LUMLUMMI-140495 format. One record per residue (C-alpha): x, y, z; residue number from 1; residue in three letters. Coordinates in steps of 0.001 Angstrom, whole numbers, plus 500000, padded with zeros to 6 digits. Example, Ala and Ser with C-alpha at 12.3 -4.5 7.8 and 13.67 -1.06 7.14 Angstrom:
+--------+--------+--------+-----+---------+
:   east :  north :     up : num : residuo :
+--------+--------+--------+-----+---------+
: 512300 : 495500 : 507800 :   1 :     ALA :
: 513670 : 498940 : 507140 :   2 :     SER :
+--------+--------+--------+-----+---------+
//
This chain:
+--------+--------+--------+-----+---------+
:   east :  north :     up : num : residuo :
+--------+--------+--------+-----+---------+
: 489255 : 557558 : 494722 :   1 :     MET :
: 491701 : 555136 : 493146 :   2 :     LYS :
: 491154 : 551455 : 493083 :   3 :     THR :
: 493975 : 548760 : 493401 :   4 :     MET :
: 493865 : 545370 : 492099 :   5 :     LYS :
: 494852 : 542387 : 494290 :   6 :     ARG :
: 495116 : 538749 : 493793 :   7 :     PHE :
: 493301 : 536126 : 495744 :   8 :     HIS :
: 492694 : 532223 : 495769 :   9 :     ILE :
: 489007 : 531378 : 495275 :  10 :     VAL :
: 487413 : 528043 : 494994 :  11 :     ARG :
: 486912 : 526294 : 491468 :  12 :     ARG :
: 483520 : 525308 : 490791 :  13 :     GLU :
: 482172 : 522362 : 488571 :  14 :     GLY :
: 485429 : 521002 : 487121 :  15 :     VAL :
: 484890 : 518705 : 484532 :  16 :     SER :
: 486039 : 515000 : 484508 :  17 :     LEU :
: 487909 : 515644 : 481465 :  18 :     ARG :
: 489848 : 518492 : 482874 :  19 :     ARG :
: 490786 : 516518 : 485770 :  20 :     LYS :
: 492309 : 513556 : 483636 :  21 :     CYS :
: 493948 : 516434 : 481664 :  22 :     LEU :
: 495854 : 517960 : 484939 :  23 :     TYR :
: 496852 : 514788 : 486321 :  24 :     TYR :
: 498330 : 513447 : 483002 :  25 :     VAL :
: 500487 : 516518 : 482639 :  26 :     ILE :
: 501386 : 516524 : 486157 :  27 :     ALA :
: 503059 : 512890 : 485762 :  28 :     ILE :
: 503945 : 513595 : 482174 :  29 :     PHE :
: 506050 : 516886 : 483899 :  30 :     SER :
: 507358 : 514683 : 486503 :  31 :     ALA :
: 508871 : 512260 : 483992 :  32 :     LEU :
: 510371 : 515052 : 482072 :  33 :     LEU :
: 512029 : 516267 : 485324 :  34 :     LEU :
: 513406 : 512692 : 485813 :  35 :     GLY :
: 514633 : 512652 : 482043 :  36 :     ALA :
: 516705 : 515810 : 482934 :  37 :     LEU :
: 518415 : 514131 : 486021 :  38 :     LEU :
: 518985 : 510982 : 484057 :  39 :     LEU :
: 520742 : 513201 : 481383 :  40 :     LEU :
: 523065 : 515106 : 484099 :  41 :     THR :
: 523986 : 511229 : 484543 :  42 :     CYS :
: 524977 : 510653 : 481038 :  43 :     GLY :
: 522020 : 508393 : 480609 :  44 :     VAL :
: 519523 : 508671 : 477456 :  45 :     ASN :
: 516421 : 509009 : 479047 :  46 :     PRO :
: 514540 : 507323 : 476266 :  47 :     LEU :
: 516303 : 504057 : 476402 :  48 :     ASP :
: 516032 : 504185 : 480294 :  49 :     TYR :
: 512354 : 504662 : 480403 :  50 :     TYR :
: 511918 : 502168 : 477697 :  51 :     ALA :
: 513100 : 499501 : 480209 :  52 :     LYS :
: 511574 : 500635 : 483153 :  53 :     VAL :
: 508099 : 500967 : 481505 :  54 :     PHE :
: 508720 : 497320 : 479918 :  55 :     THR :
: 509757 : 496123 : 483419 :  56 :     ILE :
: 512731 : 494790 : 481783 :  57 :     GLY :
: 510924 : 492271 : 479448 :  58 :     LEU :
: 513062 : 493039 : 476578 :  59 :     SER :
: 516353 : 491820 : 477851 :  60 :     THR :
: 514884 : 488869 : 480188 :  61 :     ALA :
: 515738 : 485439 : 479741 :  62 :     ARG :
: 512821 : 484207 : 481103 :  63 :     PHE :
: 509958 : 486814 : 480511 :  64 :     PRO :
: 506948 : 484740 : 482291 :  65 :     ALA :
: 509120 : 484623 : 485491 :  66 :     LYS :
: 509676 : 488450 : 484969 :  67 :     GLN :
: 505786 : 489328 : 485235 :  68 :     VAL :
: 505045 : 486872 : 487864 :  69 :     GLU :
: 507840 : 488667 : 490018 :  70 :     ASN :
: 506053 : 491995 : 489058 :  71 :     PHE :
: 502668 : 490702 : 490152 :  72 :     LEU :
: 503978 : 489362 : 493321 :  73 :     ASN :
: 504995 : 492818 : 494161 :  74 :     ALA :
: 501834 : 494386 : 492926 :  75 :     LEU :
: 499498 : 492514 : 494879 :  76 :     VAL :
: 500778 : 493537 : 498315 :  77 :     PRO :
: 500853 : 497123 : 497436 :  78 :     LEU :
: 497390 : 497327 : 496026 :  79 :     VAL :
: 495791 : 495270 : 499092 :  80 :     LEU :
: 497682 : 497462 : 501583 :  81 :     THR :
: 496606 : 500682 : 499849 :  82 :     SER :
: 493063 : 499631 : 499759 :  83 :     LEU :
: 493184 : 498691 : 503429 :  84 :     ALA :
: 494595 : 501910 : 504444 :  85 :     LEU :
: 492045 : 503952 : 502324 :  86 :     SER :
: 489143 : 502338 : 504279 :  87 :     VAL :
: 490396 : 504048 : 507354 :  88 :     ALA :
: 491456 : 507169 : 505886 :  89 :     TYR :
: 488011 : 507755 : 504424 :  90 :     LYS :
: 486708 : 508478 : 508097 :  91 :     MET :
: 489810 : 510545 : 508608 :  92 :     ARG :
: 491585 : 507903 : 510867 :  93 :     PHE :
: 495348 : 508235 : 510023 :  94 :     TRP :
: 496370 : 504790 : 510257 :  95 :     ASN :
: 500146 : 505095 : 509382 :  96 :     VAL :
: 500898 : 501458 : 510943 :  97 :     GLY :
: 500638 : 499410 : 507636 :  98 :     GLY :
: 504311 : 498411 : 508304 :  99 :     GLU :
: 503864 : 496944 : 511496 : 100 :     GLY :
: 500415 : 495411 : 510646 : 101 :     GLN :
: 502072 : 493889 : 507825 : 102 :     PHE :
: 504782 : 492312 : 509766 : 103 :     LEU :
: 502117 : 490792 : 512338 : 104 :     ILE :
: 499948 : 489443 : 509793 : 105 :     GLY :
: 502921 : 487699 : 507990 : 106 :     ALA :
: 504417 : 486583 : 511443 : 107 :     THR :
: 501037 : 485297 : 512370 : 108 :     ALA :
: 500731 : 483236 : 509231 : 109 :     ALA :
: 504109 : 481755 : 509415 : 110 :     ALA :
: 503181 : 480490 : 512857 : 111 :     ALA :
: 500743 : 478030 : 511629 : 112 :     ILE :
: 502859 : 475893 : 509374 : 113 :     PRO :
: 505952 : 476328 : 511268 : 114 :     LEU :
: 504390 : 475796 : 514629 : 115 :     GLY :
: 501606 : 473216 : 514009 : 116 :     LEU :
: 502865 : 471724 : 510396 : 117 :     GLY :
: 500196 : 471086 : 507742 : 118 :     SER :
: 496618 : 471079 : 509439 : 119 :     VAL :
: 494269 : 468828 : 507499 : 120 :     GLY :
: 495969 : 469399 : 503914 : 121 :     GLY :
: 497126 : 472449 : 501924 : 122 :     THR :
: 493535 : 474403 : 501564 : 123 :     VAL :
: 492793 : 474151 : 505437 : 124 :     PRO :
: 496183 : 475193 : 506239 : 125 :     THR :
: 496410 : 478022 : 503859 : 126 :     LEU :
: 492672 : 479117 : 504931 : 127 :     LEU :
: 493958 : 478880 : 508804 : 128 :     LEU :
: 496949 : 481305 : 507821 : 129 :     MET :
: 495042 : 483757 : 506344 : 130 :     ALA :
: 492801 : 483802 : 509234 : 131 :     ALA :
: 495351 : 484135 : 511758 : 132 :     ALA :
: 496902 : 486887 : 509861 : 133 :     ALA :
: 493805 : 488861 : 509803 : 134 :     MET :
: 492987 : 488211 : 513042 : 135 :     LEU :
: 496415 : 489114 : 514400 : 136 :     ALA :
: 496650 : 491996 : 512270 : 137 :     SER :
: 493049 : 493218 : 513158 : 138 :     ALA :
: 493907 : 493178 : 517032 : 139 :     LEU :
: 497411 : 494952 : 516528 : 140 :     TRP :
: 495415 : 497784 : 514530 : 141 :     GLY :
: 492428 : 497421 : 516849 : 142 :     GLY :
: 494631 : 498388 : 519844 : 143 :     ILE :
: 495115 : 501948 : 518223 : 144 :     THR :
: 491134 : 502217 : 517306 : 145 :     ALA :
: 490396 : 501349 : 521237 : 146 :     PHE :
: 492900 : 503932 : 522719 : 147 :     PHE :
: 491624 : 506672 : 520417 : 148 :     LYS :
: 487935 : 505990 : 521308 : 149 :     VAL :
: 488348 : 505662 : 524749 : 150 :     LYS :
: 491305 : 507895 : 525792 : 151 :     PHE :
: 491306 : 510312 : 522710 : 152 :     GLY :
: 494935 : 509362 : 521863 : 153 :     THR :
: 496453 : 510581 : 518352 : 154 :     ASN :
: 496319 : 507484 : 516289 : 155 :     GLU :
: 499147 : 508607 : 513847 : 156 :     THR :
: 501761 : 508639 : 516821 : 157 :     LEU :
: 500331 : 505498 : 518076 : 158 :     LEU :
: 500198 : 503455 : 514891 : 159 :     THR :
: 503839 : 504726 : 513969 : 160 :     LEU :
: 505224 : 503705 : 517290 : 161 :     MET :
: 503661 : 500203 : 516885 : 162 :     LEU :
: 505547 : 499689 : 513729 : 163 :     ASN :
: 508669 : 499749 : 515671 : 164 :     TYR :
: 507253 : 497520 : 518165 : 165 :     VAL :
: 506074 : 494666 : 515463 : 166 :     ALA :
: 509757 : 495487 : 513349 : 167 :     LEU :
: 511522 : 494976 : 516573 : 168 :     TYR :
: 509752 : 491552 : 517590 : 169 :     PHE :
: 510307 : 490124 : 514025 : 170 :     VAL :
: 514103 : 490798 : 514248 : 171 :     SER :
: 514027 : 489270 : 517848 : 172 :     PHE :
: 512381 : 486250 : 516343 : 173 :     LEU :
: 514920 : 486234 : 513628 : 174 :     GLY :
: 517782 : 486623 : 516022 : 175 :     GLU :
: 516942 : 484335 : 519020 : 176 :     THR :
: 517615 : 480616 : 518877 : 177 :     LYS :
: 516180 : 478680 : 521330 : 178 :     GLY :
: 513796 : 475552 : 521559 : 179 :     LYS :
: 510742 : 477636 : 521873 : 180 :     TRP :
: 511621 : 479563 : 518865 : 181 :     ASN :
: 510030 : 477425 : 515890 : 182 :     PHE :
: 510337 : 480374 : 513156 : 183 :     PHE :
: 513934 : 479373 : 512852 : 184 :     LEU :
: 515576 : 476293 : 511103 : 185 :     ARG :
: 516647 : 473848 : 513466 : 186 :     THR :
: 519655 : 472547 : 510992 : 187 :     ASP :
: 521459 : 475883 : 511094 : 188 :     SER :
: 524177 : 476901 : 513744 : 189 :     ASP :
: 523194 : 480787 : 512958 : 190 :     ARG :
: 519382 : 481769 : 513212 : 191 :     PRO :
: 517924 : 481623 : 510056 : 192 :     ILE :
: 514032 : 481850 : 509240 : 193 :     PHE :
: 512744 : 478544 : 508104 : 194 :     ALA :
: 510788 : 478469 : 504986 : 195 :     SER :
: 506860 : 477765 : 505024 : 196 :     VAL :
: 507233 : 476021 : 501438 : 197 :     PHE :
: 508438 : 473057 : 503429 : 198 :     ASP :
: 505054 : 472681 : 504612 : 199 :     THR :
: 502822 : 474128 : 502388 : 200 :     VAL :
: 502412 : 476332 : 499003 : 201 :     ALA :
: 499887 : 478636 : 497509 : 202 :     MET :
: 498199 : 477246 : 494598 : 203 :     PRO :
: 498741 : 478741 : 491276 : 204 :     ALA :
: 496988 : 478611 : 487811 : 205 :     LEU :
: 499470 : 477152 : 484957 : 206 :     ARG :
: 499122 : 478986 : 481790 : 207 :     ILE :
: 501898 : 477974 : 479525 : 208 :     GLY :
: 505459 : 479048 : 481010 : 209 :     ASP :
: 503260 : 481601 : 483210 : 210 :     PHE :
: 502020 : 480906 : 486812 : 211 :     SER :
: 499238 : 483223 : 488118 : 212 :     LEU :
: 498991 : 483008 : 491748 : 213 :     SER :
: 495552 : 482754 : 493438 : 214 :     LEU :
: 496364 : 485892 : 495374 : 215 :     ALA :
: 495709 : 488418 : 492317 : 216 :     LEU :
: 492102 : 487114 : 491680 : 217 :     PRO :
: 491499 : 487221 : 495308 : 218 :     LEU :
: 492821 : 490729 : 495479 : 219 :     THR :
: 490678 : 491806 : 492458 : 220 :     VAL :
: 487639 : 490342 : 494356 : 221 :     LEU :
: 488503 : 492235 : 497598 : 222 :     ILE :
: 488866 : 495311 : 495592 : 223 :     CYS :
: 485236 : 495034 : 494304 : 224 :     VAL :
: 484033 : 494403 : 497855 : 225 :     PHE :
: 485558 : 497335 : 499242 : 226 :     LEU :
: 483962 : 499748 : 496366 : 227 :     TRP :
: 480599 : 497969 : 497151 : 228 :     PHE :
: 481057 : 498053 : 500721 : 229 :     TYR :
: 482185 : 501967 : 500538 : 230 :     LEU :
: 479412 : 502989 : 498109 : 231 :     LYS :
: 476376 : 500766 : 498585 : 232 :     LYS :
: 475977 : 499747 : 502117 : 233 :     THR :
: 474842 : 501486 : 505218 : 234 :     LYS :
: 478150 : 500734 : 507039 : 235 :     GLN :
: 480140 : 502490 : 504105 : 236 :     GLY :
: 477735 : 505517 : 504373 : 237 :     TYR :
: 478531 : 505852 : 508055 : 238 :     GLU :
: 482359 : 505829 : 507370 : 239 :     ILE :
: 481857 : 508539 : 504776 : 240 :     ALA :
: 479783 : 510520 : 507394 : 241 :     VAL :
: 482052 : 510532 : 510178 : 242 :     ILE :
: 484959 : 511294 : 507707 : 243 :     GLY :
: 482884 : 514571 : 506770 : 244 :     ASP :
: 481645 : 515550 : 510106 : 245 :     SER :
: 481867 : 513400 : 513326 : 246 :     PRO :
: 479355 : 516114 : 515074 : 247 :     GLY :
: 476929 : 515423 : 512387 : 248 :     THR :
: 477283 : 511512 : 512814 : 249 :     ALA :
: 476670 : 511768 : 516569 : 250 :     ARG :
: 473782 : 514112 : 515760 : 251 :     TYR :
: 472302 : 511485 : 513694 : 252 :     ALA :
: 472520 : 508726 : 516382 : 253 :     GLY :
: 475295 : 507018 : 514819 : 254 :     MET :
: 477819 : 504815 : 517490 : 255 :     LYS :
: 480742 : 506711 : 516234 : 256 :     THR :
: 482951 : 505004 : 518881 : 257 :     GLY :
: 482124 : 501580 : 517501 : 258 :     TRP :
: 482081 : 502570 : 513790 : 259 :     ILE :
: 485667 : 503697 : 514156 : 260 :     VAL :
: 486886 : 500425 : 515985 : 261 :     VAL :
: 484964 : 498238 : 513392 : 262 :     ARG :
: 486516 : 500218 : 510392 : 263 :     THR :
: 490059 : 500024 : 511926 : 264 :     MET :
: 489605 : 496242 : 512395 : 265 :     LEU :
: 488967 : 495880 : 508804 : 266 :     LEU :
: 491472 : 498308 : 507732 : 267 :     SER :
: 494234 : 496387 : 509731 : 268 :     SER :
: 493066 : 492790 : 508857 : 269 :     ALA :
: 493188 : 493544 : 505038 : 270 :     LEU :
: 496841 : 494627 : 505615 : 271 :     VAL :
: 497407 : 491344 : 507443 : 272 :     GLY :
: 496015 : 489424 : 504765 : 273 :     LEU :
: 498375 : 491398 : 502301 : 274 :     ALA :
: 501299 : 490122 : 504573 : 275 :     GLY :
: 499785 : 486411 : 504398 : 276 :     PHE :
: 499983 : 487023 : 500532 : 277 :     PHE :
: 503669 : 488243 : 500485 : 278 :     LYS :
: 504642 : 485439 : 502811 : 279 :     LEU :
: 503378 : 482990 : 500049 : 280 :     MET :
: 505426 : 484482 : 497589 : 281 :     THR :
: 508900 : 485048 : 499682 : 282 :     SER :
: 508657 : 481779 : 501581 : 283 :     GLY :
: 509995 : 482824 : 504846 : 284 :     SER :
: 509565 : 485582 : 507264 : 285 :     LEU :
: 511995 : 488759 : 507587 : 286 :     SER :
: 512291 : 492035 : 508928 : 287 :     ALA :
: 512290 : 493300 : 505436 : 288 :     SER :
: 509319 : 491316 : 503976 : 289 :     ILE :
: 507041 : 494479 : 503768 : 290 :     THR :
: 509249 : 495772 : 501118 : 291 :     ASP :
: 507922 : 499356 : 502246 : 292 :     ASN :
: 504614 : 498841 : 501346 : 293 :     VAL :
: 503300 : 500192 : 504426 : 294 :     GLY :
: 504843 : 503401 : 503616 : 295 :     TRP :
: 504352 : 503315 : 499686 : 296 :     THR :
: 500288 : 502555 : 500596 : 297 :     GLY :
: 499841 : 506036 : 502158 : 298 :     VAL :
: 501256 : 507460 : 499200 : 299 :     VAL :
: 499002 : 505357 : 496584 : 300 :     VAL :
: 495944 : 505750 : 498820 : 301 :     ALA :
: 496333 : 509784 : 498598 : 302 :     TRP :
: 497277 : 509988 : 495175 : 303 :     LEU :
: 494158 : 508159 : 493914 : 304 :     SER :
: 491847 : 509915 : 495989 : 305 :     LYS :
: 490658 : 506968 : 498171 : 306 :     LEU :
: 489142 : 505333 : 495111 : 307 :     GLU :
: 489308 : 501378 : 494621 : 308 :     PRO :
: 489653 : 501760 : 491277 : 309 :     LEU :
: 492140 : 504708 : 491467 : 310 :     GLY :
: 494296 : 502682 : 493836 : 311 :     ILE :
: 494648 : 499883 : 491368 : 312 :     VAL :
: 495843 : 502044 : 488817 : 313 :     ALA :
: 497941 : 504277 : 491148 : 314 :     THR :
: 499735 : 500822 : 492066 : 315 :     SER :
: 500634 : 499967 : 489001 : 316 :     VAL :
: 502132 : 502647 : 488025 : 317 :     LEU :
: 504196 : 502782 : 491282 : 318 :     ILE :
: 505259 : 499346 : 490821 : 319 :     CYS :
: 506179 : 500103 : 487424 : 320 :     VAL :
: 508417 : 502257 : 488433 : 321 :     LEU :
: 509850 : 500638 : 491322 : 322 :     ARG :
: 510136 : 497240 : 489564 : 323 :     PHE :
: 511196 : 498779 : 486236 : 324 :     GLY :
: 514044 : 500922 : 487845 : 325 :     CYS :
: 515423 : 497723 : 489434 : 326 :     SER :
: 515461 : 496107 : 486118 : 327 :     GLN :
: 517101 : 498994 : 484422 : 328 :     ALA :
: 519763 : 499399 : 487082 : 329 :     SER :
: 521154 : 496032 : 485916 : 330 :     VAL :
: 522037 : 497445 : 482319 : 331 :     ASN :
: 522587 : 501106 : 483422 : 332 :     VAL :
: 525031 : 501195 : 486227 : 333 :     SER :
: 525197 : 504994 : 486449 : 334 :     ALA :
: 521590 : 505180 : 487970 : 335 :     VAL :
: 520667 : 503184 : 491322 : 336 :     ASP :
: 517474 : 501284 : 491422 : 337 :     SER :
: 516397 : 503882 : 494214 : 338 :     ARG :
: 515673 : 506447 : 491261 : 339 :     PHE :
: 512351 : 505056 : 491366 : 340 :     SER :
: 511794 : 506682 : 494912 : 341 :     ASP :
: 512672 : 509907 : 493459 : 342 :     ILE :
: 510545 : 509679 : 490518 : 343 :     LEU :
: 507662 : 508421 : 492903 : 344 :     GLN :
: 508379 : 511775 : 495321 : 345 :     GLY :
: 508426 : 514080 : 492162 : 346 :     VAL :
: 505271 : 512838 : 490883 : 347 :     ILE :
: 503550 : 512977 : 494317 : 348 :     LEU :
: 504310 : 516755 : 494548 : 349 :     PHE :
: 503585 : 517215 : 490688 : 350 :     ALA :
: 499932 : 515521 : 491337 : 351 :     VAL :
: 499600 : 517435 : 494246 : 352 :     LEU :
: 500128 : 520669 : 492436 : 353 :     ALA :
: 497492 : 519571 : 489750 : 354 :     ALA :
: 495062 : 518710 : 492659 : 355 :     ASP :
: 495569 : 522617 : 494030 : 356 :     PHE :
: 495312 : 523843 : 490536 : 357 :     LEU :
: 491924 : 521789 : 489796 : 358 :     LEU :
: 490273 : 523132 : 493269 : 359 :     ARG :
: 491454 : 526625 : 493265 : 360 :     PHE :
: 492222 : 529719 : 491048 : 361 :     LYS :
: 493851 : 533054 : 491162 : 362 :     ILE :
: 491324 : 535819 : 490582 : 363 :     ALA :
: 491733 : 539765 : 490621 : 364 :     LYS :
: 489898 : 541530 : 493565 : 365 :     LYS :
: 489610 : 545617 : 493132 : 366 :     GLU :
: 489866 : 547441 : 496538 : 367 :     GLU :
: 489362 : 551143 : 497245 : 368 :     ALA :
: 492314 : 553293 : 498359 : 369 :     CYS :
+--------+--------+--------+-----+---------+
//
């Protein structure tokens, strides 16, 4: 009787943290190497280009402090949105509505100074704006959770459709002049969104020429809070159990429907807060105020394995690529700023490949024939 050797995939056991880090570093390096090959085909020196990207253009910037401020202003909404989405993903609730929740949060925040003016001074107005953004966005996301729990609807499809509802709503506000539409400037014949800076501005810490927005330390505090909430509290444990096995959660007596709604309200509220932070750096509402962080946040959340500290690190990498490529494109006309999207996609697939190799291996199996 002859034996035939066949190959099959088996799960790896006991992969060390050192090996995981090594695989992910190799994956990112391989993605950058592929990007370098693409740059060579465009006649661009990869070393010079990457030097401009990873220094976010500081070497050629006239105002380096302002450059860092702009980078941090782009980083904060991405970190907060990614953290918010990861909360829902922990319980396998596929919230892809970050774009819509972001827009609704920013719109609600803008409604306070543009509709009511200053309410008791700068601090009360900002607090009211943040509360309005979180409440409106939470209710927007809560619609999906309610229909999921009550009627078993597909949350991916519903949150996706609500993105477009929010987008067209903001576009309608930006294109329709009328006495009722306080979002638009009254001194312009054509519809233009008014600036909230005419009423209120976010306080900042001045360090020489550098201005640090309070949104950054607040985001750090939220990151610490979410880590504690997910790892050390009963509510975080319930989210993890539902994510692993909804049947087990119900058998244990957990009110799974309420937990799903509660978690989605928190996730959406944090996305709305990110919209408020973005509004306070851009100054005015627009249909493109999200800068696609609702979509990029999905990628960041999964690349970081839904871990808060990993989300911060991955957000920094993605933001460096996006912001750095936009700065490098100023000096390198042969490469568009959207080259960062290519790098982001290649890195995603490379990390997914590394994740597969960490979880599985190819083994030989002898079979009689």
